[in-house]
PLY file of the C-alpha trace (Angstrom):
ply
format ascii 1.0
element vertex 320
property float x
property float y
property float z
element edge 319
property int vertex1
property int vertex2
end_header
202.03 -7.90 136.41
203.10 -10.02 133.52
203.93 -13.78 133.99
207.20 -13.88 132.43
208.75 -10.28 133.07
206.59 -8.60 135.52
207.90 -7.22 138.74
205.71 -9.58 140.76
207.29 -12.59 138.94
210.78 -11.29 139.83
209.93 -11.04 143.44
208.86 -14.76 143.29
212.26 -15.64 141.98
213.82 -13.56 144.72
212.00 -15.56 147.28
213.26 -18.87 145.77
216.96 -17.70 146.20
216.60 -16.38 149.68
218.27 -18.38 152.67
216.52 -20.97 154.26
216.53 -18.99 157.67
215.47 -15.78 155.98
212.56 -17.10 153.65
209.79 -16.30 156.32
210.76 -12.54 156.52
211.60 -12.50 152.65
208.10 -14.02 152.09
206.35 -11.45 154.28
208.23 -8.45 152.56
207.39 -10.05 148.90
203.59 -10.22 149.73
203.66 -6.74 151.08
205.32 -5.42 147.76
202.79 -7.48 145.65
200.06 -6.10 147.53
201.38 -2.36 146.99
201.89 -3.30 143.05
198.27 -4.71 142.75
196.91 -1.60 144.44
198.90 0.89 142.39
197.95 -1.03 139.20
194.27 -1.07 140.03
194.46 2.72 140.98
196.12 3.39 137.51
193.50 1.34 135.82
190.50 2.98 137.44
192.02 6.32 136.54
192.42 5.35 132.89
188.93 3.76 132.72
187.44 6.91 134.44
189.14 9.05 131.91
187.91 6.87 128.91
184.57 7.08 130.10
184.59 10.88 130.48
185.86 11.26 126.91
183.04 8.78 125.77
180.35 10.79 127.60
181.73 14.03 126.13
181.70 12.78 122.79
178.15 11.20 123.35
176.62 14.26 125.22
173.14 14.80 124.56
171.10 17.94 125.34
167.80 16.87 126.57
166.60 20.43 126.21
166.58 20.18 122.32
163.15 19.39 120.60
162.88 15.66 119.36
162.67 14.35 115.92
159.04 14.88 114.72
157.38 12.08 113.35
154.34 12.82 111.68
151.18 10.73 112.57
149.43 9.17 109.78
145.45 8.98 109.51
142.90 6.65 108.25
142.50 6.16 104.55
139.06 7.54 103.63
138.05 3.98 102.44
139.03 2.65 105.91
137.45 5.48 107.92
134.06 5.05 106.13
134.11 1.15 106.58
134.95 1.88 110.32
132.17 3.84 110.70
129.84 1.43 109.25
131.24 -1.38 111.51
130.82 0.87 114.36
127.08 1.56 113.75
126.26 -2.23 113.46
128.57 -3.30 116.35
126.47 -1.18 118.59
123.36 -3.08 117.19
125.09 -6.38 118.58
126.56 -7.55 115.02
129.83 -9.06 114.70
132.47 -8.90 112.00
133.37 -11.61 109.77
135.89 -11.86 106.92
136.77 -14.19 104.30
139.14 -15.03 101.30
139.39 -12.82 98.41
140.03 -16.01 96.37
136.95 -18.12 96.24
135.60 -21.05 94.42
132.67 -20.60 91.89
130.49 -22.56 94.45
130.83 -20.02 97.11
130.76 -17.06 94.88
127.85 -17.97 92.80
126.27 -21.39 93.32
125.47 -21.32 96.94
124.05 -17.76 96.60
121.46 -18.98 94.05
123.72 -18.21 90.75
123.15 -21.61 89.03
125.53 -22.20 86.24
124.67 -20.29 83.05
122.30 -18.07 85.14
121.87 -14.69 83.27
122.51 -12.77 86.75
126.28 -14.00 86.37
126.68 -11.71 83.37
126.31 -8.68 85.65
129.46 -9.51 87.50
132.17 -9.67 84.96
134.35 -12.01 86.99
138.19 -12.45 86.83
138.84 -16.16 87.11
142.26 -17.82 87.79
144.00 -19.18 84.82
144.85 -23.16 84.34
141.79 -24.61 85.89
140.20 -26.25 82.96
140.50 -29.65 84.30
138.72 -28.68 87.67
134.84 -28.99 87.99
133.17 -25.69 87.41
132.01 -25.34 91.02
135.69 -25.78 92.25
137.36 -23.34 89.87
139.02 -20.56 91.69
138.24 -16.64 91.14
138.70 -13.27 92.67
135.49 -12.95 94.47
133.13 -10.20 92.95
131.15 -9.46 96.15
131.65 -10.26 100.00
128.38 -12.45 99.89
130.60 -15.73 100.11
131.43 -14.90 103.58
127.71 -15.10 104.58
127.86 -18.66 103.20
131.01 -19.56 105.24
129.31 -17.95 108.34
126.23 -20.10 108.02
128.51 -23.07 107.43
130.43 -22.54 110.86
127.74 -21.10 113.00
124.03 -22.28 113.66
121.28 -19.64 113.78
120.80 -16.87 115.23
123.42 -15.08 113.08
124.07 -11.59 113.05
127.13 -10.40 111.15
128.52 -7.64 108.77
131.15 -8.49 106.05
133.49 -5.83 105.00
136.15 -6.26 102.35
137.92 -6.00 99.05
136.19 -7.38 95.84
137.46 -7.64 92.33
135.62 -7.30 89.09
136.95 -6.82 85.47
135.80 -3.29 84.89
137.64 -0.59 83.33
138.92 2.06 85.58
137.23 5.39 85.10
135.81 8.03 87.47
133.26 5.78 88.96
134.46 2.34 88.28
137.48 0.44 89.43
138.66 -3.24 88.94
139.22 -3.22 92.65
136.62 -1.74 95.09
135.01 -2.46 98.58
131.81 -3.77 100.02
130.11 -3.86 103.14
127.40 -6.55 103.44
125.14 -7.72 106.48
123.39 -10.77 107.26
120.78 -11.45 110.05
119.28 -14.89 110.49
117.00 -16.12 113.06
113.26 -17.23 113.78
110.49 -15.02 112.69
112.40 -12.22 110.92
110.55 -10.07 108.61
110.94 -7.34 106.03
110.15 -4.86 108.79
113.02 -5.74 110.71
115.17 -5.22 107.55
113.51 -1.68 107.20
113.88 -0.82 110.71
117.53 -1.76 110.73
118.49 0.12 107.64
116.69 3.06 108.82
118.34 3.17 111.98
121.71 2.57 110.32
121.40 5.28 107.82
120.06 7.68 110.50
123.16 6.96 112.52
125.50 7.58 109.60
123.93 10.71 108.03
121.85 12.20 110.91
118.22 11.84 112.25
116.78 13.81 109.47
117.41 11.40 106.66
114.74 9.20 105.31
115.00 5.87 103.71
113.20 4.63 100.50
112.64 1.07 99.22
112.03 0.29 95.46
111.36 -3.28 94.42
114.43 -4.73 92.73
115.86 -8.09 91.83
118.77 -10.08 93.42
119.35 -13.75 93.15
120.00 -14.43 96.52
117.20 -12.47 98.21
113.43 -12.50 97.45
111.81 -10.21 97.94
114.54 -7.52 96.83
114.60 -3.71 97.06
117.06 -0.98 96.29
117.54 1.36 99.31
118.22 5.03 98.97
118.33 7.87 101.66
117.45 11.52 101.19
120.75 13.62 100.00
122.57 14.55 103.18
123.98 17.45 101.29
120.90 19.34 100.12
118.32 17.69 102.42
116.45 16.35 99.75
115.88 19.28 97.68
117.92 18.43 94.72
121.60 19.25 94.07
124.83 18.07 91.77
125.52 15.24 94.36
122.08 13.51 94.14
121.68 14.52 90.55
118.77 16.90 91.48
116.71 13.94 92.27
116.84 14.50 96.16
117.81 10.77 96.83
121.02 8.95 97.08
121.06 5.29 96.26
122.96 3.27 98.72
122.66 -0.44 97.67
120.42 -3.53 97.56
118.76 -5.56 100.15
116.13 -8.05 100.78
114.89 -11.25 102.59
117.21 -14.21 102.07
116.07 -16.69 99.39
114.81 -20.03 100.80
117.17 -21.62 98.11
120.25 -20.10 99.66
119.44 -21.93 103.00
118.96 -25.12 101.23
122.82 -25.16 100.74
123.14 -24.91 104.79
120.23 -26.79 105.86
122.53 -29.63 107.45
123.79 -26.66 109.50
120.52 -25.75 111.24
119.05 -23.60 108.36
116.02 -25.16 107.68
114.08 -22.90 105.28
110.84 -23.78 106.87
111.89 -22.65 110.06
114.29 -19.75 109.82
114.26 -16.56 107.79
116.72 -13.60 107.44
117.66 -10.37 105.70
120.90 -9.36 103.89
121.87 -6.02 102.25
125.13 -4.65 100.95
126.48 -1.21 99.85
129.70 0.06 98.04
132.06 1.52 100.59
134.16 3.49 98.01
131.06 5.28 96.53
130.01 6.31 99.93
133.29 7.62 100.84
133.18 9.59 97.39
129.91 11.05 98.37
131.04 11.74 102.04
134.07 13.65 101.05
132.91 15.23 97.94
135.15 13.21 95.53
134.34 13.08 91.81
137.06 10.37 90.85
137.07 6.91 92.47
140.56 6.54 91.14
141.96 9.09 93.71
141.41 6.68 96.37
143.62 3.87 94.76
146.45 6.16 93.57
148.33 6.41 96.99
149.10 10.06 96.34
150.19 11.49 99.62
149.32 14.88 98.99
145.69 13.85 98.27
145.57 11.69 101.46
146.89 14.44 103.75
143.71 16.24 103.18
142.00 13.68 105.32
144.48 13.76 108.22
0 1
1 2
2 3
3 4
4 5
5 6
6 7
7 8
8 9
9 10
10 11
11 12
12 13
13 14
14 15
15 16
16 17
17 18
18 19
19 20
20 21
21 22
22 23
23 24
24 25
25 26
26 27
27 28
28 29
29 30
30 31
31 32
32 33
33 34
34 35
35 36
36 37
37 38
38 39
39 40
40 41
41 42
42 43
43 44
44 45
45 46
46 47
47 48
48 49
49 50
50 51
51 52
52 53
53 54
54 55
55 56
56 57
57 58
58 59
59 60
60 61
61 62
62 63
63 64
64 65
65 66
66 67
67 68
68 69
69 70
70 71
71 72
72 73
73 74
74 75
75 76
76 77
77 78
78 79
79 80
80 81
81 82
82 83
83 84
84 85
85 86
86 87
87 88
88 89
89 90
90 91
91 92
92 93
93 94
94 95
95 96
96 97
97 98
98 99
99 100
100 101
101 102
102 103
103 104
104 105
105 106
106 107
107 108
108 109
109 110
110 111
111 112
112 113
113 114
114 115
115 116
116 117
117 118
118 119
119 120
120 121
121 122
122 123
123 124
124 125
125 126
126 127
127 128
128 129
129 130
130 131
131 132
132 133
133 134
134 135
135 136
136 137
137 138
138 139
139 140
140 141
141 142
142 143
143 144
144 145
145 146
146 147
147 148
148 149
149 150
150 151
151 152
152 153
153 154
154 155
155 156
156 157
157 158
158 159
159 160
160 161
161 162
162 163
163 164
164 165
165 166
166 167
167 168
168 169
169 170
170 171
171 172
172 173
173 174
174 175
175 176
176 177
177 178
178 179
179 180
180 181
181 182
182 183
183 184
184 185
185 186
186 187
187 188
188 189
189 190
190 191
191 192
192 193
193 194
194 195
195 196
196 197
197 198
198 199
199 200
200 201
201 202
202 203
203 204
204 205
205 206
206 207
207 208
208 209
209 210
210 211
211 212
212 213
213 214
214 215
215 216
216 217
217 218
218 219
219 220
220 221
221 222
222 223
223 224
224 225
225 226
226 227
227 228
228 229
229 230
230 231
231 232
232 233
233 234
234 235
235 236
236 237
237 238
238 239
239 240
240 241
241 242
242 243
243 244
244 245
245 246
246 247
247 248
248 249
249 250
250 251
251 252
252 253
253 254
254 255
255 256
256 257
257 258
258 259
259 260
260 261
261 262
262 263
263 264
264 265
265 266
266 267
267 268
268 269
269 270
270 271
271 272
272 273
273 274
274 275
275 276
276 277
277 278
278 279
279 280
280 281
281 282
282 283
283 284
284 285
285 286
286 287
287 288
288 289
289 290
290 291
291 292
292 293
293 294
294 295
295 296
296 297
297 298
298 299
299 300
300 301
301 302
302 303
303 304
304 305
305 306
306 307
307 308
308 309
309 310
310 311
311 312
312 313
313 314
314 315
315 316
316 317
317 318
318 319
């Protein structure tokens, strides 16, 4: 079939040299021969292709009766599982989830939350500031957020009342790592702002949430406390879900487990978002927060918070 020396080419040359009176007959015979040649070549090619295909299929044969490759499924990290359980409780109450940046300004992390410059309460949150910002105004300096409360300010700036949100996320403080402290940990905070919200709404919400998490038999306790962004404020505790309030190693024989802080949003906080519809004379709200890592430690009987951050698969497999 080649153009230079193929049989079909030679037949064309034969047709050219045929006598004039025989060209028609020779042309018919040449065409017949060409058709036979093309048919034969196609037959051979098909047979060769079929043979090559069979060889490839034999080489790539797959036994579909053999078991497949087992890929082990992962599982939620204890922190994420605890966080999702908390989020689920409040989603069923009609709350939405809001997140914010881990790098914040001093304004959102402190000032807008009623932590004025040089306020003593700032000393309780050993803050990690980002270097090289000495030329910036104090309120504009960047830091790693020490709580998820700045998300509440961002939410109120972007959404007029009523607001009902939960703010889970990672936070950072300059704490030396030990069995109960970590420079990186997780918080879960809640904010509800509307007209005529009272402390009773806060107590009812927290009591319902604790019962949904730990069972209908737990009781909640509120003790007066101080937080710059709430007034009045209270520490929240629940009866120990291990011993039922009788006293054990988990609750340090007290019968109670401290969960976190809560209170009514201080009117000074609303002043920072007054132009967004949060007139402190018309709206009120409550907020509370708790440590997710500590809650996970209690739920899973852990005695060292560092285990949650090592990434040791042998440890994490226990929760799969």
